[in-house]
PAPAKOL-297090 format. One record per residue (C-alpha): residue number from 1; x, y, z negated. Coordinates in nm, 2 decimals, m for minus. Last residue first. Example, Ala and Ser with C-alpha at 12.3 -4.5 7.8 and 13.67 -1.06 7.14 Angstrom:
BEGIN
ROSE   nr      px      py      pz
ROSE    2    1.37   m0.11   m0.71
ROSE    1    1.23   m0.45   m0.78
This chain:
BEGIN
ROSE   nr      px      py      pz
ROSE  431    2.46    1.00   m0.85
ROSE  430    2.49    0.78   m0.55
ROSE  429    2.62    1.00   m0.30
ROSE  428    2.63    0.72    0.05
ROSE  427    2.57    0.95    0.34
ROSE  426    2.95    1.02    0.37
ROSE  425    2.95    1.16    0.75
ROSE  424    2.82    1.48    0.65
ROSE  423    3.17    1.53    0.49
ROSE  422    3.35    1.25    0.45
ROSE  421    3.40    0.88    0.52
ROSE  420    3.60    0.58    0.42
ROSE  419    3.52    0.50    0.07
ROSE  418    3.16    0.59    0.02
ROSE  417    3.00    0.52    0.33
ROSE  416    3.27    0.24    0.38
ROSE  415    3.13    0.08    0.05
ROSE  414    2.79    0.10    0.14
ROSE  413    2.82   m0.07    0.50
ROSE  412    3.00   m0.33    0.30
ROSE  411    2.75   m0.36    0.07
ROSE  410    2.47   m0.42    0.37
ROSE  409    2.66   m0.60    0.65
ROSE  408    2.93   m0.77    0.49
ROSE  407    2.81   m0.87    0.16
ROSE  406    2.47   m0.94    0.26
ROSE  405    2.63   m1.14    0.57
ROSE  404    2.81   m1.35    0.33
ROSE  403    2.53   m1.40    0.10
ROSE  402    2.32   m1.54    0.39
ROSE  401    2.63   m1.74    0.48
ROSE  400    2.66   m1.91    0.18
ROSE  399    2.35   m2.11    0.23
ROSE  398    2.03   m2.03   m0.04
ROSE  397    1.82   m2.39   m0.07
ROSE  396    2.02   m2.43   m0.38
ROSE  395    1.91   m2.10   m0.56
ROSE  394    2.17   m2.01   m0.86
ROSE  393    2.47   m2.01   m0.61
ROSE  392    2.30   m1.71   m0.45
ROSE  391    2.21   m1.53   m0.83
ROSE  390    2.61   m1.63   m0.93
ROSE  389    2.77   m1.47   m0.62
ROSE  388    2.51   m1.18   m0.58
ROSE  387    2.56   m1.04   m0.94
ROSE  386    2.95   m1.10   m0.90
ROSE  385    2.92   m0.87   m0.56
ROSE  384    2.72   m0.62   m0.75
ROSE  383    2.98   m0.64   m1.04
ROSE  382    3.25   m0.57   m0.81
ROSE  381    3.05   m0.33   m0.63
ROSE  380    3.02   m0.09   m0.95
ROSE  379    3.40   m0.15   m1.04
ROSE  378    3.52   m0.06   m0.70
ROSE  377    3.32    0.23   m0.66
ROSE  376    3.38    0.41   m0.96
ROSE  375    3.76    0.40   m0.87
ROSE  374    3.74    0.47   m0.53
ROSE  373    3.48    0.78   m0.59
ROSE  372    3.73    0.89   m0.88
ROSE  371    4.03    0.84   m0.61
ROSE  370    3.88    1.04   m0.32
ROSE  369    3.80    1.37   m0.55
ROSE  368    3.45    1.54   m0.64
ROSE  367    3.29    1.26   m0.75
ROSE  366    2.96    1.18   m0.56
ROSE  365    3.00    0.78   m0.59
ROSE  364    2.90    0.82   m0.97
ROSE  363    2.66    0.57   m1.02
ROSE  362    2.31    0.48   m1.18
ROSE  361    2.14    0.38   m0.82
ROSE  360    1.85    0.59   m0.73
ROSE  359    1.47    0.53   m0.81
ROSE  358    1.25    0.87   m0.73
ROSE  357    0.87    0.88   m0.81
ROSE  356    0.66    1.17   m0.72
ROSE  355    0.34    1.17   m0.87
ROSE  354   m0.07    1.40   m0.85
ROSE  353    0.14    1.52   m0.50
ROSE  352    0.07    1.90   m0.46
ROSE  351    0.22    1.91   m0.08
ROSE  350    0.40    2.20   m0.21
ROSE  349    0.62    1.98   m0.43
ROSE  348    0.69    1.80   m0.17
ROSE  347    0.81    2.10    0.03
ROSE  346    1.01    2.18   m0.26
ROSE  345    1.21    1.86   m0.30
ROSE  344    1.29    1.93    0.02
ROSE  343    1.39    2.24    0.00
ROSE  342    1.61    2.15   m0.27
ROSE  341    1.80    1.89   m0.10
ROSE  340    1.88    2.08    0.20
ROSE  339    1.98    2.37    0.01
ROSE  338    2.23    2.18   m0.21
ROSE  337    2.48    2.42   m0.31
ROSE  336    2.25    2.70   m0.36
ROSE  335    2.08    2.50   m0.64
ROSE  334    2.43    2.52   m0.84
ROSE  333    2.47    2.87   m0.82
ROSE  332    2.09    2.97   m0.92
ROSE  331    2.14    2.71   m1.20
ROSE  330    2.36    2.97   m1.40
ROSE  329    2.12    3.11   m1.62
ROSE  328    1.84    2.85   m1.70
ROSE  327    1.57    2.79   m1.44
ROSE  326    1.21    2.85   m1.54
ROSE  325    1.02    2.58   m1.73
ROSE  324    0.73    2.31   m1.65
ROSE  323    0.78    1.98   m1.79
ROSE  322    0.98    1.71   m1.62
ROSE  321    0.95    1.36   m1.76
ROSE  320    1.28    1.17   m1.66
ROSE  319    1.26    0.85   m1.65
ROSE  318    1.59    0.63   m1.54
ROSE  317    1.58    0.38   m1.28
ROSE  316    1.94    0.21   m1.30
ROSE  315    2.07   m0.02   m1.09
ROSE  314    2.42   m0.17   m1.12
ROSE  313    2.42   m0.14   m1.50
ROSE  312    2.18   m0.42   m1.50
ROSE  311    1.79   m0.35   m1.65
ROSE  310    1.67   m0.70   m1.87
ROSE  309    1.30   m0.69   m1.77
ROSE  308    0.97   m0.79   m1.92
ROSE  307    1.00   m0.69   m2.27
ROSE  306    1.23   m0.43   m2.30
ROSE  305    1.21   m0.25   m1.98
ROSE  304    0.84   m0.30   m1.93
ROSE  303    0.77   m0.13   m2.30
ROSE  302    0.95    0.10   m2.21
ROSE  301    0.81    0.20   m1.88
ROSE  300    0.43    0.18   m2.05
ROSE  299    0.54    0.40   m2.29
ROSE  298    0.67    0.65   m2.06
ROSE  297    0.36    0.62   m1.85
ROSE  296    0.16    0.70   m2.16
ROSE  295    0.32    1.02   m2.21
ROSE  294    0.38    1.11   m1.92
ROSE  293    0.00    1.09   m1.80
ROSE  292    0.06    1.23   m1.41
ROSE  291    0.33    1.43   m1.33
ROSE  290    0.61    1.15   m1.32
ROSE  289    0.96    1.21   m1.19
ROSE  288    1.19    0.87   m1.17
ROSE  287    1.53    1.03   m1.20
ROSE  286    1.88    0.96   m1.10
ROSE  285    1.81    1.19   m0.79
ROSE  284    1.86    1.44   m1.04
ROSE  283    1.60    1.74   m1.19
ROSE  282    1.61    2.05   m1.31
ROSE  281    1.30    2.16   m1.51
ROSE  280    1.01    2.21   m1.32
ROSE  279    0.76    2.50   m1.18
ROSE  278    0.99    2.59   m0.87
ROSE  277    1.19    2.28   m0.76
ROSE  276    1.56    2.35   m0.87
ROSE  275    1.83    2.07   m0.73
ROSE  274    2.11    1.96   m0.95
ROSE  273    2.32    1.70   m0.80
ROSE  272    2.55    1.94   m0.66
ROSE  271    2.74    1.91   m0.33
ROSE  270    3.10    1.76   m0.30
ROSE  269    3.31    1.90   m0.05
ROSE  268    3.39    1.73    0.29
ROSE  267    3.27    2.06    0.51
ROSE  266    2.96    1.93    0.67
ROSE  265    2.83    1.91    0.28
ROSE  264    2.45    2.01    0.29
ROSE  263    2.32    1.73    0.48
ROSE  262    2.52    1.51    0.28
ROSE  261    2.33    1.54   m0.04
ROSE  260    1.99    1.45    0.16
ROSE  259    2.16    1.12    0.15
ROSE  258    2.08    1.09   m0.23
ROSE  257    1.74    1.06   m0.19
ROSE  256    1.77    0.76   m0.04
ROSE  255    1.76    0.44   m0.30
ROSE  254    1.36    0.42   m0.36
ROSE  253    1.16    0.73   m0.27
ROSE  252    0.79    0.74   m0.34
ROSE  251    0.53    1.02   m0.31
ROSE  250    0.16    0.99   m0.42
ROSE  249   m0.14    1.18   m0.28
ROSE  248   m0.45    1.19   m0.39
ROSE  247   m0.68    1.24   m0.10
ROSE  246   m0.93    1.51   m0.08
ROSE  245   m0.75    1.75    0.14
ROSE  244   m0.50    1.54    0.40
ROSE  243   m0.13    1.47    0.43
ROSE  242   m0.04    1.34    0.80
ROSE  241    0.32    1.29    0.69
ROSE  240    0.48    1.51    0.96
ROSE  239    0.19    1.82    0.95
ROSE  238    0.25    1.82    0.56
ROSE  237    0.58    1.79    0.62
ROSE  236    0.68    2.09    0.91
ROSE  235    0.89    2.35    0.69
ROSE  234    1.07    2.02    0.55
ROSE  233    1.18    1.91    0.89
ROSE  232    1.25    1.49    0.87
ROSE  231    1.57    1.44    0.95
ROSE  230    1.71    1.33    0.60
ROSE  229    1.47    1.09    0.56
ROSE  228    1.53    0.90    0.90
ROSE  227    1.26    0.90    1.16
ROSE  226    0.97    0.71    1.33
ROSE  225    0.66    0.80    1.10
ROSE  224    0.38    0.54    1.08
ROSE  223    0.06    0.55    0.96
ROSE  222   m0.12    0.25    0.80
ROSE  221   m0.50    0.27    0.70
ROSE  220   m0.70    0.05    0.43
ROSE  219   m1.04    0.00    0.28
ROSE  218   m0.90   m0.29    0.03
ROSE  217   m1.09   m0.64    0.08
ROSE  216   m0.78   m0.83   m0.09
ROSE  215   m0.74   m1.06    0.21
ROSE  214   m0.80   m0.69    0.43
ROSE  213   m0.58   m0.54    0.26
ROSE  212   m0.32   m0.82    0.34
ROSE  211   m0.34   m0.81    0.66
ROSE  210   m0.33   m0.45    0.72
ROSE  209   m0.01   m0.46    0.53
ROSE  208    0.16   m0.75    0.72
ROSE  207    0.08   m0.56    1.05
ROSE  206    0.19   m0.20    0.96
ROSE  205    0.49   m0.37    0.82
ROSE  204    0.61   m0.53    1.16
ROSE  203    0.54   m0.21    1.34
ROSE  202    0.73   m0.01    1.10
ROSE  201    1.02   m0.28    1.10
ROSE  200    0.99   m0.25    1.52
ROSE  199    0.96    0.10    1.54
ROSE  198    1.33    0.14    1.31
ROSE  197    1.38    0.50    1.19
ROSE  196    1.17    0.48    0.89
ROSE  195    0.91    0.67    0.71
ROSE  194    0.60    0.49    0.58
ROSE  193    0.24    0.66    0.55
ROSE  192    0.02    0.44    0.34
ROSE  191   m0.38    0.52    0.33
ROSE  190   m0.58    0.35    0.03
ROSE  189   m0.98    0.40    0.02
ROSE  188   m0.96    0.29   m0.37
ROSE  187   m0.98   m0.04   m0.53
ROSE  186   m1.25   m0.16   m0.78
ROSE  185   m1.43    0.00   m1.05
ROSE  184   m1.19   m0.14   m1.29
ROSE  183   m0.85   m0.18   m1.19
ROSE  182   m0.77   m0.54   m1.01
ROSE  181   m0.80   m0.46   m0.67
ROSE  180   m0.56   m0.18   m0.71
ROSE  179   m0.31   m0.40   m0.91
ROSE  178   m0.32   m0.66   m0.58
ROSE  177   m0.28   m0.36   m0.36
ROSE  176    0.00   m0.27   m0.52
ROSE  175    0.18   m0.57   m0.52
ROSE  174    0.12   m0.57   m0.15
ROSE  173    0.25   m0.24   m0.12
ROSE  172    0.61   m0.34   m0.27
ROSE  171    0.58   m0.65   m0.09
ROSE  170    0.60   m0.43    0.24
ROSE  169    0.97   m0.36    0.17
ROSE  168    1.13   m0.02    0.21
ROSE  167    1.50    0.01    0.10
ROSE  166    1.61    0.12    0.49
ROSE  165    1.35    0.38    0.49
ROSE  164    1.25    0.47    0.10
ROSE  163    1.02    0.76    0.20
ROSE  162    0.69    0.57    0.14
ROSE  161    0.42    0.83    0.10
ROSE  160    0.10    0.70   m0.09
ROSE  159   m0.25    0.82    0.01
ROSE  158   m0.52    0.75   m0.21
ROSE  157   m0.90    0.80   m0.22
ROSE  156   m1.12    0.66   m0.50
ROSE  155   m0.95    0.82   m0.77
ROSE  154   m1.02    0.68   m1.09
ROSE  153   m0.66    0.59   m1.20
ROSE  152   m0.44    0.71   m0.94
ROSE  151   m0.17    0.86   m1.21
ROSE  150   m0.16    0.49   m1.38
ROSE  149   m0.14    0.31   m1.06
ROSE  148    0.13    0.51   m0.93
ROSE  147    0.35    0.51   m1.23
ROSE  146    0.31    0.10   m1.27
ROSE  145    0.40    0.10   m0.87
ROSE  144    0.73    0.26   m0.88
ROSE  143    0.83    0.06   m1.21
ROSE  142    0.76   m0.22   m1.05
ROSE  141    0.94   m0.12   m0.73
ROSE  140    1.24    0.02   m0.88
ROSE  139    1.25   m0.35   m1.11
ROSE  138    1.17   m0.51   m0.74
ROSE  137    1.49   m0.37   m0.62
ROSE  136    1.71   m0.44   m0.91
ROSE  135    1.63   m0.81   m0.95
ROSE  134    1.86   m0.97   m0.71
ROSE  133    1.80   m1.29   m0.53
ROSE  132    1.54   m1.22   m0.31
ROSE  131    1.60   m0.85   m0.28
ROSE  130    1.93   m0.93   m0.17
ROSE  129    1.84   m1.16    0.06
ROSE  128    1.61   m0.94    0.22
ROSE  127    1.85   m0.69    0.30
ROSE  126    2.11   m0.94    0.51
ROSE  125    1.76   m1.03    0.70
ROSE  124    1.72   m0.68    0.80
ROSE  123    2.08   m0.60    0.86
ROSE  122    2.14   m0.94    1.11
ROSE  121    1.96   m0.71    1.43
ROSE  120    2.24   m0.46    1.39
ROSE  119    2.50   m0.77    1.41
ROSE  118    2.59   m0.70    1.78
ROSE  117    2.67   m0.34    1.74
ROSE  116    2.96   m0.44    1.49
ROSE  115    2.90   m0.38    1.15
ROSE  114    2.69   m0.12    1.01
ROSE  113    2.67    0.17    1.25
ROSE  112    2.96    0.41    1.37
ROSE  111    3.18    0.18    1.56
ROSE  110    3.56    0.21    1.50
ROSE  109    3.79    0.17    1.79
ROSE  108    3.75    0.52    2.00
ROSE  107    3.63    0.74    1.70
ROSE  106    3.93    0.67    1.49
ROSE  105    4.17    0.64    1.76
ROSE  104    4.10    0.99    1.83
ROSE  103    4.08    1.12    1.48
ROSE  102    4.40    0.96    1.41
ROSE  101    4.40    1.10    0.97
ROSE  100    4.07    0.89    1.03
ROSE   99    4.27    0.53    1.07
ROSE   98    4.37    0.57    0.66
ROSE   97    3.99    0.60    0.60
ROSE   96    3.93    0.34    0.86
ROSE   95    4.19    0.11    0.67
ROSE   94    4.05    0.19    0.32
ROSE   93    3.70    0.09    0.41
ROSE   92    3.87   m0.24    0.60
ROSE   91    4.08   m0.33    0.27
ROSE   90    3.74   m0.25    0.03
ROSE   89    3.59   m0.53    0.25
ROSE   88    3.85   m0.73    0.22
ROSE   87    3.91   m0.69   m0.19
ROSE   86    3.55   m0.78   m0.22
ROSE   85    3.56   m1.07   m0.05
ROSE   84    3.90   m1.17   m0.24
ROSE   83    3.69   m1.06   m0.61
ROSE   82    3.45   m1.33   m0.50
ROSE   81    3.65   m1.61   m0.46
ROSE   80    3.60   m1.85   m0.17
ROSE   79    3.73   m1.65    0.12
ROSE   78    3.54   m1.56    0.39
ROSE   77    3.57   m1.21    0.40
ROSE   76    3.94   m1.26    0.36
ROSE   75    4.21   m1.13    0.07
ROSE   74    4.54   m1.23    0.01
ROSE   73    4.72   m1.17    0.31
ROSE   72    4.52   m0.89    0.37
ROSE   71    4.61   m0.69    0.02
ROSE   70    4.96   m0.75    0.16
ROSE   69    4.92   m0.58    0.50
ROSE   68    4.69   m0.29    0.33
ROSE   67    4.97   m0.23    0.07
ROSE   66    5.25   m0.16    0.37
ROSE   65    5.00    0.05    0.59
ROSE   64    4.96    0.25    0.28
ROSE   63    5.32    0.33    0.27
ROSE   62    5.35    0.37    0.61
ROSE   61    5.04    0.65    0.64
ROSE   60    5.14    0.84    0.34
ROSE   59    4.80    1.06    0.36
ROSE   58    4.80    1.10   m0.04
ROSE   57    4.49    0.97   m0.07
ROSE   56    4.58    0.66    0.15
ROSE   55    4.86    0.63   m0.10
ROSE   54    4.65    0.66   m0.41
ROSE   53    4.39    0.39   m0.26
ROSE   52    4.66    0.16   m0.14
ROSE   51    4.79    0.13   m0.51
ROSE   50    4.46    0.10   m0.65
ROSE   49    4.39   m0.17   m0.40
ROSE   48    4.75   m0.33   m0.48
ROSE   47    4.65   m0.34   m0.82
ROSE   46    4.33   m0.49   m0.80
ROSE   45    4.49   m0.77   m0.55
ROSE   44    4.74   m0.86   m0.79
ROSE   43    4.57   m0.92   m1.06
ROSE   42    4.34   m1.14   m0.87
ROSE   41    4.62   m1.30   m0.68
ROSE   40    4.77   m1.36   m1.07
ROSE   39    4.45   m1.54   m1.15
ROSE   38    4.45   m1.77   m0.86
ROSE   37    4.82   m1.87   m0.94
ROSE   36    5.04   m1.67   m0.73
ROSE   35    5.37   m1.87   m0.54
ROSE   34    5.15   m1.96   m0.25
ROSE   33    5.11   m1.59   m0.19
ROSE   32    5.48   m1.48   m0.18
ROSE   31    5.50   m1.72    0.12
ROSE   30    5.34   m1.43    0.35
ROSE   29    5.60   m1.34    0.54
ROSE   28    5.97   m1.29    0.35
ROSE   27    6.05   m0.97    0.55
ROSE   26    5.75   m0.80    0.46
ROSE   25    5.83   m0.42    0.56
ROSE   24    5.64   m0.46    0.88
ROSE   23    5.77   m0.23    1.11
ROSE   22    5.69    0.12    1.14
ROSE   21    5.54    0.22    1.50
ROSE   20    5.20    0.41    1.38
ROSE   19    5.42    0.56    1.11
ROSE   18    5.54    0.85    1.35
ROSE   17    5.19    0.91    1.47
ROSE   16    5.02    0.90    1.13
ROSE   15    5.31    1.16    1.01
ROSE   14    5.58    1.05    0.73
ROSE   13    5.54    1.12    0.37
ROSE   12    5.90    1.08    0.21
ROSE   11    5.98    0.80   m0.04
ROSE   10    6.05    0.58    0.25
ROSE    9    6.01    0.25    0.20
ROSE    8    6.23   m0.07    0.18
ROSE    7    6.32    0.04   m0.18
ROSE    6    5.96   m0.05   m0.26
ROSE    5    6.00   m0.43   m0.17
ROSE    4    5.66   m0.49   m0.31
ROSE    3    5.70   m0.86   m0.45
ROSE    2    6.04   m0.85   m0.59
ROSE    1    6.06   m1.19   m0.61
């Protein structure tokens, strides 16, 4: 059987409007699916996804629709096999990308947030499930806390600014409370400022941290900034974050700094990952930047990674110590490509933090072409879906519904961000 029925398709790229009425090119219905073994279905899905992505990139509406129809016969969000669920999420993203060729339909039919508005309240629980079963965020928190603890040695007044937004979790700072309480000389007076766009999350975080600080007998204050990282005014950062003299400042950004690249890309082009901060070498969002006791922290991180944790390629906090240096020739042009990110980092530096820690996924989701981004995203999220499947299955008390919500509402939204969106709307730009 000719699975693709290529002779039924026109080789010419048709307009989206005319293609909406193109009849289905599947005279045999879905009977061909039953003829494939599980392994054959998996191989077919991978092939179909690549072929569909190529047609979407070419703007070939009818041919892309042809491949999407075949994918949906093999894949679904509630399928028993990981690859089938992954393919369903990517098919959704490719369909959205395709529908963007008809902007009116796209804006009328597609929600802009994760999932449907009715599911928005499920997103925090889905994020918690990912945190509970996967080690990657825990590793980011662990390395951040070690760096902050080392940088704040001997300090009596400490201010920690958490810019992680949706990736923020009070568990991180509860662990820091414990570490501060155990240090020589006792804990400092600690203030935490959290930036998040959900008032309910900030209120909950304030209550949890205040309760834990009281239990640890740590003098504590909490400040909330209801905003998204990309909406912060760099020129008013000191005022917004309530930075005070006499406090040792630490800044933490986990999994969010890449979103600033989107603000510099209203036209859909690629923003440069290289941004110069006066007095530093070029930094990238994949780096953890430590400015206090660099050699000892580097040794500590290396020892932790080697002896306690196995780092997955899906989430890779990488240490970089930034010596004082001047920009090399040719960096000026790179800096101008990312003014939002550059101005933000310069504003943070102007606050004179003792340390700034940045953790980002190790990926190439900001490649200049759609097909490069698609291929990288497919490989990246295939590994992540597989990790989630195995980790969830290993915890007998976890239900499949929790895993499914995490796949659909968190990872699925990231995939849509990489694959379906362009310009300033493409927030997921992991590098």
